[in-house]
C-alpha positions as CSV (number, residue, x, y, z in Angstrom):
1,M,235.5,-18.4,-202.5
2,S,238.4,-17.2,-200.3
3,N,238.3,-14.1,-198.0
4,E,240.9,-12.5,-200.3
5,E,238.5,-12.8,-203.2
6,L,235.7,-11.3,-201.1
7,I,238.0,-8.4,-200.1
8,K,239.0,-7.8,-203.7
9,S,235.4,-7.5,-204.8
10,L,234.6,-5.2,-201.9
11,V,237.6,-2.9,-202.8
12,T,236.4,-2.9,-206.4
13,I,233.0,-1.7,-205.3
14,V,234.3,0.9,-203.0
15,T,236.7,2.2,-205.7
16,F,233.8,2.4,-208.1
17,F,232.0,4.8,-205.8
18,N,235.1,6.8,-204.8
19,R,236.4,7.7,-208.2
20,T,236.2,11.5,-209.0
21,D,236.3,10.8,-212.7
22,R,233.1,8.8,-212.3
23,D,231.7,11.6,-210.2
24,K,232.3,14.1,-213.0
25,I,230.4,12.0,-215.4
26,F,227.6,11.4,-212.9
27,V,227.3,15.2,-212.1
28,K,227.1,16.0,-215.8
29,K,224.5,13.3,-216.4
30,A,222.4,14.5,-213.4
31,G,222.6,18.0,-214.8
32,I,223.6,19.6,-211.5
33,N,226.0,22.5,-211.0
34,L,228.4,20.8,-208.6
35,E,232.2,20.3,-208.9
36,A,233.2,16.6,-208.7
37,T,235.6,17.5,-205.9
38,S,232.6,18.7,-203.8
39,F,230.3,15.9,-204.8
40,Q,231.3,13.2,-202.3
41,L,231.3,15.8,-199.5
42,F,227.8,17.0,-200.5
43,V,226.4,13.4,-200.7
44,T,228.0,12.5,-197.4
45,I,226.4,15.6,-195.7
46,G,223.1,14.4,-197.0
47,R,223.5,11.0,-195.5
48,M,224.9,12.2,-192.2
49,Q,223.0,15.4,-191.5
50,P,223.1,17.1,-189.2
51,T,226.9,16.6,-189.0
52,N,230.1,18.6,-188.4
53,V,233.4,19.3,-190.1
54,S,235.4,16.8,-187.9
55,D,233.1,13.9,-188.6
56,L,233.0,14.6,-192.3
57,A,236.8,14.9,-192.5
58,N,237.1,11.6,-190.7
59,V,234.6,9.8,-192.9
60,L,236.1,11.1,-196.1
61,G,239.7,10.8,-195.1
62,K,240.4,14.5,-195.7
63,S,242.0,17.2,-193.6
64,H,239.8,19.4,-191.3
65,S,240.9,22.5,-193.2
66,S,240.3,21.1,-196.6
67,T,236.8,19.8,-195.6
68,S,236.0,23.2,-194.0
69,R,237.0,25.1,-197.2
70,Q,234.7,22.8,-199.3
71,I,231.9,23.3,-196.8
72,D,232.3,27.1,-197.1
73,K,232.1,26.7,-200.9
74,L,228.9,24.5,-200.7
75,E,227.3,27.0,-198.4
76,K,228.1,30.0,-200.7
77,L,226.5,28.0,-203.5
78,G,223.4,27.5,-201.4
79,Y,223.6,23.7,-201.2
80,I,224.0,23.5,-197.4
81,K,223.4,25.6,-194.3
82,T,225.6,25.8,-191.2
83,K,225.1,27.1,-187.7
84,N,227.3,27.3,-184.7
85,D,226.7,24.7,-182.0
86,E,224.8,26.0,-179.0
87,I,227.2,24.5,-176.5
88,D,230.5,24.9,-178.4
89,A,230.6,27.7,-181.0
90,R,233.7,26.3,-182.5
91,I,231.6,23.4,-183.9
92,R,229.4,24.1,-186.9
93,S,226.3,22.0,-187.5
94,I,225.9,21.2,-191.2
95,S,222.8,20.2,-193.0
96,L,221.3,20.4,-196.5
97,S,219.5,23.6,-197.5
98,E,216.2,23.4,-199.4
99,H,218.1,23.7,-202.6
100,G,220.5,21.0,-201.5
101,K,217.5,18.7,-200.8
102,Q,216.2,19.3,-204.3
103,V,219.7,18.5,-205.7
104,T,219.8,15.3,-203.6
105,E,216.5,14.2,-205.2
106,I,218.0,14.7,-208.6
107,I,221.1,12.7,-207.5
108,N,218.9,9.9,-206.1
109,K,216.8,9.7,-209.2
110,T,220.0,9.6,-211.4
111,R,221.5,6.8,-209.2
112,L,218.3,4.8,-209.4
113,D,218.2,5.1,-213.2
114,N,221.9,4.0,-213.3
115,I,221.4,1.0,-211.1
116,E,218.2,0.0,-212.9
117,R,220.0,0.1,-216.2
118,A,223.0,-1.8,-214.7
119,L,220.9,-4.5,-213.2
120,S,218.3,-4.7,-216.1
121,T,219.4,-8.3,-217.0
122,W,219.2,-9.5,-213.4
123,S,216.2,-11.4,-212.2
124,E,214.2,-10.1,-209.3
125,E,215.4,-13.0,-207.2
126,D,219.0,-12.1,-208.0
127,K,218.4,-8.5,-207.0
128,K,216.7,-9.5,-203.8
129,N,219.6,-11.9,-203.0
130,L,222.1,-9.0,-203.6
131,F,220.1,-6.7,-201.4
132,N,219.9,-9.3,-198.6
133,S,223.6,-10.1,-198.8
134,L,224.6,-6.4,-198.8
135,D,222.2,-5.6,-196.0
136,H,223.6,-8.5,-193.9
137,L,227.2,-7.3,-194.7
138,A,226.4,-3.7,-193.7
139,D,224.9,-4.9,-190.4
140,T,227.9,-7.2,-189.7
141,L,230.4,-4.4,-190.5
142,K,228.7,-2.1,-188.0
143,N,229.9,-4.4,-185.2
144,I,233.6,-4.3,-186.1
145,E,235.7,-2.0,-183.9
């Protein structure tokens, strides 16, 4: 296998997780009241919390103002809570609200159901090998500057 083939597979996987049309289907299947455009931001907040607008915008490749508007919307819907940083009031600390934590549990269950169905024909050894390889790749990528 060439490095080009490996990169092609990785891009296919990343694209799968970044498609808003898939997010719309996922949100509907999970039965949650969340726009697909806010879904990736909400999930990212859950993974990074506590976080801030600048870090989220950077990770998602969005503008600061666009990310800030989406955060305001998520806060009004009760999914997240924000508070001003104690040292620099211009920075908002963002984390999930109790409702957001409940929604995250629903999302996680739906993701598990999806992956279990997708990998239902895989042997336990194949699943373990996939996990070990992905875990190794994730650790390796953390060291790239």
